[in-house]
N, C-alpha and C positions, 0 to 999 in steps of 0.2 A: 600333093599339097604345096601351095605356093609358100615360098620362104621370104620373109621380110628381111631386107638388108639395109645398110645405111645408104647404099646406092639405089636400092629399089624398095622404099618404104611403103607400108599400107596407107591408103587414104582412110579418112574417118569412115566414109561410106563403105569402103571395102572391108575394113575390120568389123564394122557393125554387121555387115552382111554375113561374114564368116561366122561371127558369134551367133547371129540369128539362126543360121542353118544348123549349127551344132545343137543349140538349145531346142529348137523346134523339131529337129530330127531325133533327139534323144528323149524328150519329155512330152510326147503327144499322148492325149487321153490318159491323164493321171488323176488319182484321188489325193486331195490334200485336205487336212483337217486343221482348223484354227478358229480364232475369234475375230468377228467383224469389228472394224473400227473405222471411223470417218465415213460413215454411210452417206452417200450423196447422189440422189436421183437427179438426172439432167432433164431439161425440157424436151430433149429428143426422144426420151423414153429409155435411154441407156442408163445403167447404174454403175457408179464408181465407188470403190471402197478399198480398204486395206485388210488383208488377212494376216494375223499376227499370232505369235505365241510369246513365251517369256523371253526369248533371245533374238527373234528376228521378225521381219515383216515383209510382205510382198504386195505390190499394187495389183489390184484386180479390176477387170471390167466385165460387165455382163450386158451384152447387147440386148436391144429391145425385144427381139424375137425370143431369145432364151429366157429373159425375165418374165415375159407374158406366159410362157409355157410352164414356169416353175410353180409347183403347187404350194410351196412354202413361202412365196414372195411376201405375204402379209406379215410373216413373223421375222423377216430379215431386217435387222437393225443393229445399231451399235451394241456391242456386248454379247451378241448371239453367237453361240458355238455352232459351227456348221461343218459339214463334209461336202467339199466341192469336187465336181467332175469337170476337169478343165484341160486346156492346152497351155503349155508354157510358150510364150512368144516374146519377141523383142519389138518394142515400139521405136523404130529407127530414128524419127525426128528428135527424140530426146535421149536416145541411147540407153533406154530403160527397159529392163525385162519385166514382164507382168504375166498374170494369168488371165487367159480368155475363158471365162466361166461358162460352161454349157448347161450345168444343172447344179442345184444346191439342195441339201437336206439338213434340217435343223437337228442338232444333237444336244442342245442344252444352253444354259446361260453361261457367259464367260465369268471368270473369277472377279474382275473389276465390277462388272454389272451386278454380280451377286452381292458383293460388298456394298455397292451403292444402294441396292434395294433393301438389304437388311438394315443398314443405318437409317435409311429414309423411314422405314416402318417403325423403328425404335424411337426416333426423334419425333415422329408424327404422333405416336402414342403418348409422348410427354406433353403434347400441346404446343410444341415449339413452332409449328407452322400454322397455328390457328389464325383465322382471319381477324378475330377479336384483338389479337396482339398488334395488328398492323396500325401504324400511325400515319396520318396524312402528312404529305410533304408541305413544308412552309411555302406560303404563297410567294413571298419575295425574300429568298435567302440572300444575305449579304456576304456570307463566308462559306465557301464550299471546299471540303477536303477531298482529294483524290488519292485513293490507295491503288496504285498501279505501277507498272514499269515506267521509269522516267524517260526511257528511250523508245523509239518506235512511233508508228503512225497513230496509235490509239490516243496517247496523251495529247498529242498535237491536235488531233481532230476534235477532241472534247474541249480543249481550251479555246480553239478557234470558234466552235459553235457557241460556247458559253459567252465569250466576249462579244461575239456578233449580236447575240440576242439581248444581252444585258451588260453593257460595258462597265457599269459601276460595281463590279464584283471583286472580291478578294479571293484568290484561289491559291491553295497550298497543296503541294504534292508530297506524299510520303512514298519514297522509293521502295517498292516491294518486288520480290521475285514472284513471277506469276506462272511458273511451271516447274515441276519436279519436287523432290523431297524437301528442298530448302525453302519452298514457297510458303507453306502454312505458317511457320513462325513469324515471317515478315508481314504477312497479311494481318495476322492477329495483332502484331505490334502496331501496325498502322491504324487499325480500328480503335485500339486502346489509346493511342496518342491523341487522335481527334476527339475521343470521348472524354478524356481527362485533362486535356490541355487547358490551363487556367488563363493564360495570357492571350490566347487566340481560340475562342470558343466557336467551333464550326456550327453552322445552322443545318448543314446537310453533308453526308458522306457518300461518295460514289466509289464502289469497288468495281474495277473494270479490267477487262482483258479482251484482246481480239479473238478471232475464231481459231479453232484447232480441233484436233481429234479428241475423242472421248478420253484418251490417256493424257493428252496435253492439258485438258481442263480438270483432271481429276483432283488436283490440289484444292479446288473449290468445293469438293465433296468431303474434305477432311473434317472430322468432328469438331476439332478445336476452332476451325474457321467458322463453321456453321453456328456454333455456340457464341462466338465473339460477335457475329453479325446480329444474332438475336438479343444479345445483352448490351449492345451499344446504346448509350443514352441519347444519341443523336439519330434522327431518321436516316435510314440506309437505303440506297438504290443499288441493286445488283445488276451489273451490265457485263455479263461474261459470255463470250462467244457470239454466235449468230442467233437468229430467230428460232431455229430448230433445236438449239442446244439448251438443255435444262440441267442445272446443277442444284445441289442441296442449298447452296448459298442463295439461289433465287427464291426458294421456298421460305427461307428464314428472314429475308429482307422485307422491308416495308413495301417496296415497289420493285418489280422486275422490269428491266428494259431489254428489248430484243438485241440491241447493239449499244456500244459505248456512245455513239453519236445520238442515238435515240434517248439515252439517259440524260445527255446534256440538254436535249430539247424538253424533256420532262422536268428538269430541275428548275428552269427559270422561264418566265414569259418573255416575249419580245418587248423591249422597252418602247420601241416606236409604236407598237400596237396599243400598249397601255396608255401612251400619251394621246393617241387618237381617240381611244375610248373615253379617256378623261375629258378631252376637249368636247367630245360629243355629249357626254353626260353633263358637263358644265353648261353647254348651250341648251340642252333639254331642260335642265333645272332652272336656268334663267328664264326660258320661255314659259315654263310652268309657273314660276313665281310671278312673272309679269301678268300672265292670265289670271292668276289668283288675285293679284293686286287690283287689276281692272274690275274683276267681278265684285270684290269687296267694296271698291270705291263706288261702283254703281249701286250696290246694295245699301251703302251708307247714305248716298244721295237720295235714294228712294225712301229710306227710313226718315231722313231729315225732312223731306217734303211731307211725308205722312205725319210726322210729329208736329211740324209747323201748322198743318191744316187742323190736326187734332187740338193743338193748343189754342188756335184761333177760335175754333168752335167752342172749346171749353171756356175761353175768356168771354165770348159773347154770352154764353149761358150764364156764367157767374155775374156778368153785368146786369143781365135781365133779372136774375135772382135778387141781386142787391137792390135794384130799382123797385122790385116788388116788396122786399122787406122794408125799404125806406118808406114806401107808400103806406105800409101798415104801421110803421113805427111813429111817424109824425102825429097821426091822430091819437095814438096811445099816449105819447109824451104830452100832448095838449091836454088830454083828460087828466093825466097825473098832475100836471101843473095846476089845473083848476081845483083839483081836490086839495092840494097843499095850500093853496091860497085860502080856501074855505076854512081849513083847520087853523091856519094862522089867524084869520079873522076871529074865529071862535075863541082861541086862546088870548088874543089881544083884548077881547071884550072882558074876559075874566080877570085880566091884569089891569083894571082901571085904577086911578089914583086913590079913590076912597077905599078900595079893597086893599091896596098896598099899605095905607095909613092904619087901617084896622089890624092888618097882619103885624105891623111894626109894634103897635101898642100891646098886642098879645105877647109878643116875644120879649118886650121890656118887662112886663109883669112876671114872666117866667124867670127871667134873669134875676130880678130883685128877690124873689122867693128863694131861689137857689143860693143867692149871696147870703141871705139871712141864715139859712141852714148851715152854710159853710162857716159863718162866724161863730155859730153856736158850737160847732164841732172842733174849731181850731183850738189848739193848746194855748195859744197866746191870748185868748179872750179872758182867761182866768186871771191874767196879770192885772187887769183893771180892777179886780176885786181884792187886791192885796197879796196875791200869791206870787211866787217866784219860780224860775225854771233854771236848774243847775245842770251844766254840761262839763265834761272833762276836756282835755286839750285836743282830743280828736273829734269833739263835737257830739259825743254820745251822751245821752241823758243819764245823770247820776240819780238812780232810784233808791239806792241803799247805801249805808255807811261803808259797807264792804266793797262798794264800787270804786272807792278812792283810797289811796294809800298816803302815808305821810310823805310830804315833799311834792305831791302832785299839784299841778296848777289847775284850778277850776274856775269856771265863769258862771256868775249868777245873774240871770236876766230879770230885771224888774220892770215895772210899768213904764218908767221914763228913762231907762238906761240899763247899764250892765256893770257888775263889780267883778274884778279879777282877784282871786284869793289863792293862797298857798296852804295846803292841808298840813297842820302841825301834828295832829293825832286824830285817830278815828275811834269814836266811842259808841 
């Protein structure tokens, strides 16, 4: 065995080669049991994943030929417990040891996957994932809250996409831990902050994190996080991992986005596109209104012409009708005038001067008779025969001695005058 000294050190390639020969010579055709994580098929047909247990993990590759021969290939996925038949090798370009998997057999679900499925079934039975609970995203949100790590490419990518599409946005970031046991409390706190903040009310909240293994994303399967997403009063977009990654947070959110960048594209429209659509709609509306105006103007002109012709015809008919009535009225008025003249002539003959004098004499005689009757009935006519008429101060006739009292002033009317007396006594 070669010895490495300060004067004769190993090269990286030499050391890697020595380690490769040791590992491949000692661990060929071995059985290894564990849980699959980070399952990633490649376009070449090879499959890459990690085999792990509670304390360690090993990178694995299953080349296309071995994968196509594997009877359990349809069941191989994240969380699956498997027994692998493999060679331990070293991938020299990375200085990384790995398992070259020749065959695989399914032995059960992993612990994390089992917890995932049990919690999913329980929350689903509560109706937490029902489609009826989903809210539509606001068409033009002005304030967007991001619950994510403040460092890394995710937050920068989302902010860049959001501001490029709709520059007039207000964006606030709640710094959250997005991996490990410390993550759930910070994610829940971010959701509550944007849901309850009074001075800056978010229109939309995006919970985001980049890609990772099933274990890396497992904090988004925490029950407290899932319930906080479902209870948030603001619509929530879940953008955790890649297209193939599904967390319980995705099911509870109002909308799931395949990636954080896709979430930013779903959140807001492109302002320039909106302006183009608005300009097109304005032009279309103006053209429609112009066409409507011209149509109505032509319609009004047609109605005006029709009305004018109708009025002209009506006027001519009325004129003809009046002419006909006038032709009938003139002879009728002439006949009426002739009849009146004849009646006046008849009445005039009856009112001749002799008739009037005779009528006057009759009226005089009637007046004289009535005057004689009136004189006979008048109380003053008896005065000429020596009688008198006595009245008190108010002009009432004194008929009895009891009508006057001592001291009263009375007037006695005689034939040729009146006497005024004062009563001394009544007898």
